[in-house]
N, C-alpha and C positions, 0 to 999 in steps of 0.2 A: 411775795409773789413767786419767787423761786421755790419756796417750800411747798406752795400749793401745786405748782407744776410737777414737782418731784412726786408728790403724793398721787397725782392723777396718773403719771406714768407707771408707778408701782401698781396702782389699782388696775390699769389696763393689762399689764403683764400678768398679774394674778388671774384676771378673768380669762386670758388666753390659755394659761396653763390648765385652769379648771376645765375649759372646753375641750382642750386636747386630750385630757384624761378621759373625758366622757365620750369621745368620739369612738364609734364602733366601725371597725373595718369589715366591709363585706367582700369576701373572697369569691372570685368567679373562676370556675374551671372551664376554660375555653375548648380544650380537647384533651383526650386521654387515649393512648394507644399502647398495645403491647402486653396486656394481661390475657394470657391464654385461657380457654375454656376448661382445660384439663392440665393439672400439674401432678407430678408424682411426689410422694411424701419425701420431704427433705430437699426439694428442687429450689434452686435460687433463680428468681425471675427478675428481669430488668424491664421496666416499662417507662414511658415518657408522658409527661403532662405539661400543658401550658396553663399558667395561672395568672390572673390579673385582678385588679381591684374594681369593684362595682360601684365605688363611691369616689367622688372627686378629691381624693387626698393622696398623699405620697407616703409610702412606707419604706423604711430602711432598717434592716435587722435580720434576725434568724428566720429562715424559711425551711420548713420540713414537712413530712407527710406521716400520717397515721393510717392504719388499716383497722377497720372494725369488723370482727366476726365473733359470734357467740355473745354479742352484747358488750364486748370488752374492746377497748382501744389499744392497739399495739403500735409503738413507733417502728417504722421500717428500719432495716439495717443501715442503709446509706441513702442520702439525698444529695445529689450534686446539682448546684444551681448554676445555670449557664451564664447568666449576665450579672452575677454578683447579687448581694442582698438587697435588691430593690424591687418594688412593686408599685405600679400606678395604672390608672385606667388606660393610658395611651401606650404603655410599655409593658406588655405581658412578658412573663419570664418562663423559660423552659426548665423543667426539673427532670433529671434522670434519677429514677428510683430503683433500688435493688432490695429485694426482700426474699427471705427463705420461708417458703410455705411448708409447714410440717405439723404433725400431731403433738409436737412439743408444746405448742401453744394451745388454743382452744378449738382448733380444727379437728375434724374427724373424717375418716374415709367415707366418701360419698359427696352429695351435693352440699355446698356451703355458700352462704351469701356473704360477700365481701364488700364493704363500703369504704371508699377512698376519701380521706379527709386531708386537704392541704391545711397547714397551720403556719402561723407567724408568732414571733415572740416566744413565749413558753407554752403556747396553746391556749392561754387564758388572758394574759396581759400583753399587748393592749386588748380591750374588748373586741370580739370578732364573731362573725357568723360566716357560714359557707352557703352560698346561694344555691348551688346545685351539686351536692356530693354525688359521685357516681357509684352505682350498685352493680355488682357482677355476681352471677352464679358460677362459682368455680368448683369443679369436681376434683377432689383430692383422691389420687389413686396410689396404690403401692405396687411397683413393678414386681413381677415374679422373681423370687429368690434374692431380692435386694433387701437387706435389713432396713429397719425403720430409720436408723441413724446412720446415714451414709456419709463417708468422708469425701469432701471436695478437694481435688488436687488440681491446681492451676499450673500447667506446664505445656511446653511445645511438644506435640505428638503427631502433628499433621505433616505429611510428606507427599509431594512437594508443597511449599507454601512461600510465596504465592503459587497458585495453581491455575490451570486452564481447563482441564477436562476430567481428570480423575485424581482422587487423593487416597492415601492409605494411612491408617491409624497405626502408629508405632508405639505400642504399649508393652510393658514387660511380658515376656513369654509365659509367665505363670498366671497372667491375668486373662480370663476368658470374657470376651465382649458379649454383653447381654443385649444391649440396644444402643443406638446413637440418635441424636436429634440435632438438626441444623436450624438455627434461628437467624432471621434477618435483624437489622438494627432496631426495629420496632419491638422485637421480642416475639414475633410471630413464628410458630413452628412451620417450616417450609419443606422439610425432608426428614423422613423417619426411616431408620434402618434397624434390622433385627439380626443380631449375631453375625455381622459382617465386619471385616477389617478394611474393605475397599468400597468406595462409593463413587458413582459417576456424577459429576457436577457440571457437565458440558452444557446443560440446558439452563443453568442459573445465570442471571445477569452479572456483569462485573460489579464488584463492590466488596464490602466487608461483612462477614458473617461470624457467628459464634457457634461452636460445636460442643455438646456434652456427650461423652461416652460413658455408659454405665456398665460396670463389670459385675460378674457373678459374686465377687467378693464384697460387693457393696460400695465400691469406690466410684466416684463421679469425676472423670477427667474433663477439664474445660480448657479450650484453646480458641484463638481467633484465627479465622481463615480469610485470606485475601484472594479474590478471584480476578485474574487479569486476562485480557485477550490480545 
């Protein structure tokens, strides 16, 4: 009798394993914000997305994002998962994604279609589908006098910081500022300056912002700005 029960238990476990392998995970994009309509060649963009499962199962493991343009899938540079490597229908997960858009890949200057694909596992295993991949028309542009391959320099150059009304960019005297862009936390461009080292931020709400300053030498300086009142 014990031998029969043991064989039944083994048979049930084997059936469960087979069904688990055959289960397809349906990924659902609940929201996606922060991809701008226009990016300059070599610009690093940070955007955010909320992903959940459209099937009544639980997933624990690698979660990442790929972008498709020119018919080719490209893994993004970094994916930060807010709530750990878990996905379920009742517990969506927030992903912070950073990617450098450039002609080094298959993008070209002009309008390009970019498709965003969240992935789990290695992108193939376990079996998966994406219910609603998001498609964007992104215009890739090249700033005047900025080389195609710009160097990104992350350093503190904003003064004062935190700030209340006005800020100044303190970059080396040999560097000539071409343009600057202020982004909010969603990655949206909210302020654009051309050839200036001072900028008024008195009308911006308190919070955290990111600033890119592009110089005529082709460098891109990046810093975080905190506005307080």
